[in-house]
N, C-alpha and C positions, 0 to 999 in steps of 0.2 A: 770592093774597097772598104764598104763599112765592114766586113767581117775582119779586117786587118787593121786594127786602130793605130798600131805601130809603124806602118808603112810610110814612105816619106812621098810628098808630091813634088817631084824635080821642077815643076813649073812655078812653084811659089817657093822662093827662096827668100831670105830675110831682106835683103835689098830691095828685091822687087815688091815685097809687100809695103816696105816703107814708102816707097816712090808712089805706089798704087793708092795706099791709105791716106798719104799727104794731099794727093789730088783730090781724092773724095771728101776730105774734110774741107778743102779750100772751097769745093762746088757747094758745101752746106754751110758756109759761113762760120766754120768753127775756130775759134781762136787758136794761135799757134799751132798750126797744122801738123807741122813736121816734129816738133817737140812731143805733141799729143801722141801722134803715132808711136814715136820712140818709147815713151813711157809705157803706153799700154801693151805694146809687143814685148818689151823687156819684163813686164809684169807677168805675162802670160807664160813667156819661157824661163822664167824664173832667172833671169841675167841682169847683169849691170847695163845701163844704156851703152857705155862704150864697147861692151862684149859684142853688142849687135854688129858692128863695123868690123870687129875682129874675126867675126863669122858670117860676114855678110852673105857668102855663098851657100850657106847652109840651108837645105831645104826643110819645110816643116811637115810634120806627120799630120794625119787627118785629125786626131784629137786638138792639137795645137791650132790648127786652123780654125776648127769649130768654136774652140775659147775666144780666139782673136775675133771672129766675127761677131759673136756676143758682145765683146766689148766695145766694137765699132758701133754696133746698133745703139747700145745704151747711151755712148757719147753723142750719136746723131740725135737721140731723143734728148739732148742736152743735159743728161745728168753729169755733174762734175765729175772730173778724172779722179780726185781725191776719194769719193765715194766708191768709184769702180775699183780702184787697187786698194782701197781700205787704209791709205796712210798718206799723211801729210807732212812735208818739211817745215819746221818752224824753229828759229834760233839755232840752225844747223843741228836740229834734232828731229828724228822721226816719229810721227805721233798717230797712233791708231785713229780713225775717223769713221762714224758711222752718220746715218741720217738722224740720230738722236742729238746731234751737236753740230755748231757751226764749224766750218772748215777755218782753221786758224789764217788769218790775213797777213800779209808783210807789214801793212800799217799798224798792226797790234804789237810788233817788236817795239815800236817806240814806247808803249806802255811798260814792257819789260826795261828798256833802256833807262826810262824815268824813275822806275823803282831802284834800280841797281846804283843810280847816281846817288840815292839817299841812304844806301845801305854799304857802310864800309866793309871791306873783306875780312877785317878782325872782329867783326860783330859790334865795336864800339862799346862792350862791355867787359873788357880785359879787367880782371879782379874784381868783377861785381857779381852779385849772386843769381841774376837771371838774365838771359839773352833776350833780344829783342823779338817779338812776335808780330807774324805777318798775317792778314786774313785776305783771302780772295772771295768775292761774291759772285756766284754765277760762273763757276769754273769751266763748265763744259767738259771738253776733252781734258782740261788740265795743263793745256800748252804753257799758259802763261805762269802760274804758279811752280810749275815743274822747271821751267826755264830759269827762273829766279832761284829757286832751291838749288839746282845744278851748279849755277854761279856763286851763291852765297850760302854754303851748307852749315855755316854755324849758327844760323838762325832756327827759330821755330815757326813752323807753317801750318796754316789752317785753310780749308778750301771748301766752299759749299755750293750746291746747286739744288734746285728744286725737283729736277728730273733725277730718278733713281737710275734710270738707265745711262746718263750722263755720269753719275757718281762712280757707277761699276766700269765704265770706260776709262775715267781718270785714275782710278785705281790701277788699271790694268796698265795705262801709259806710265804710272809710277814705277811699278815692277819692271816694265821694259827697259827703264833706264837707271834701274838699281836704287830708286828713290822711294821705294814702297815703305820706308821706316821715316822718310824725311817730311812728309806731310800727312795731317789727318784731315780726311775727307768725311763730309757729313752731309745729309739732305736737309735742305732748309729753303724757305722761302724768304730771301734777304735777311733781315735781323731777327725774324720770328722766334726761334728757339733760344736766343742769346740773352742773358741777363746781365746789362751793363754795369750793374753793381758788384758782379761777381768775375766777369770776364771783359777786360780791354786790351786793345791791341796797340802797337806803336806804328802800324802802317794796316790800312785797309784799301784795296785795290779792285777794280771792277772794269769790264767791258760789257756794259749793260745794253738791253735793247733801246735803241734811240731813232730807229726809222719811223717817220710817220705813218700811221695806217693806211692812209689813202695812197701812199707812193709806193707800198710793196708790191701791188701789181704790176708796176711799172718798171721793176728790177728786171735784170737778166733772168732769163727761165731758168738758168742754173741755180738762181737763188730762190725765188718764189715758189718753183716747182718742187724743189727738193730739201732746202734747208728749213731747219724747225722756224716756224712762223713766231713761236713764242720767244724766241730768242733775238727775233729783228724787231717786233713790234713794241715800239715806245709809245703808243696810244695816238691820240689825234694830233697833239703837237709834237710828238717825238721826245718829249722831255719828262714824262711820267716817271720812269725809272730813275732818271738821273736827279729829278727833284726829290724823289723819296729818299735816295740815298745821301745826297748832300743834306737834306733837313734831319736825317736821323743819326749818321755816322759819328758826328762828333760825340755823341753819348757813348761811343764804343771804343774812343780813342783815349790813349794815355795823354799825359802833359806833353805838349810838344809833338804829338802824333800827326802822322800824315795821312791824306786821302788823296788817291789818284785815280782817275777817271778816264777812258777813252770816250770821245764825243764826235758827234757828226761834223763833217767838214765846215758846215755853215751855222753852227750852234754855239760859237764862242760868246756872242753878245748875251744870248739868252741865258747861258749858263752862268756866265758874269753875274746877271740881274737875280739869278736865283742864289747865288753864293751872297751877294751883297744883302738881300732880303733876309737870309739866314742869321747872318751876322755872327756866326760862331767860328768863322776861319779868317787867318791872315796870311801874307806872303802868297799871294795867288799867282800863279804862273802857268801859262800856256805853252806847249810845245808842239811845234810843227811836225808834220810827218815827211817822207821822203819826197812826196808830190807838192809839199809847199804848204799844205792844209794845217790848220789848228787841230790838232788830233787828240792830245792828252793835256788835261788840266790837273795840276797839283795844288795842293794848300795845305796849311798847318792849323791845327786846332789852336784858337785862340787860348792865351794863359787865363 
């Protein structure tokens, strides 16, 4: 059989594999075992998930079975599905992801929603010389800034990350969605290369690291074993990066410019105190995510 890689194994049809894999994942406490099995098998066969059921009695060849077995093993070792298949949906857009970046999460779509609510579709600059400019700090895969750029194409976008590999991936994702000229990506550690006297923005957004260092090891193994710790670790109190951005961003905002941040589900009061102590913002508003947690904070630069 090994000398005939194209031969089919009549014992292993698509539907039989799905049933077996679902049961196997359940026995290993893998979340969403059926949908996980579908995603992995569809990826191996280069099919859409619905096609699995249209071809339910199709047997797999030896090569396909071997690839699927590798995928199953990786998932049993708790590697996230997104890293296995190399893509994650966010804002109804598919983004390439690697272990160099965080996997985009549904709650982060609240950050996109908050930004869009402040960005009129007509750019708000009809008849004026320059459109508004938006900067994302710590862009990772580029999911957030590219989702906004897709929805509001008439603005000027910039995005930074201190990881060169992340910036390369974000640029790949921009080309993937035909947005390669919409966003200017650059490598930077927060505001380090920027000169506030020369470049200011109408909006700065970020989903910075905000997990307490001591908590990271208690997270799901899918997170602490595979996702980049540098994109998670917010130092001892989880507020280091949030504090730095809040205390610095106002110097890089235009008059009436807005700062939007994703925060931890239990950080509202601490973040409010940091904003109050900074004293450079007004009209502070917290927005809840789909689970009812305070997830996004937005504020305007004081006049």
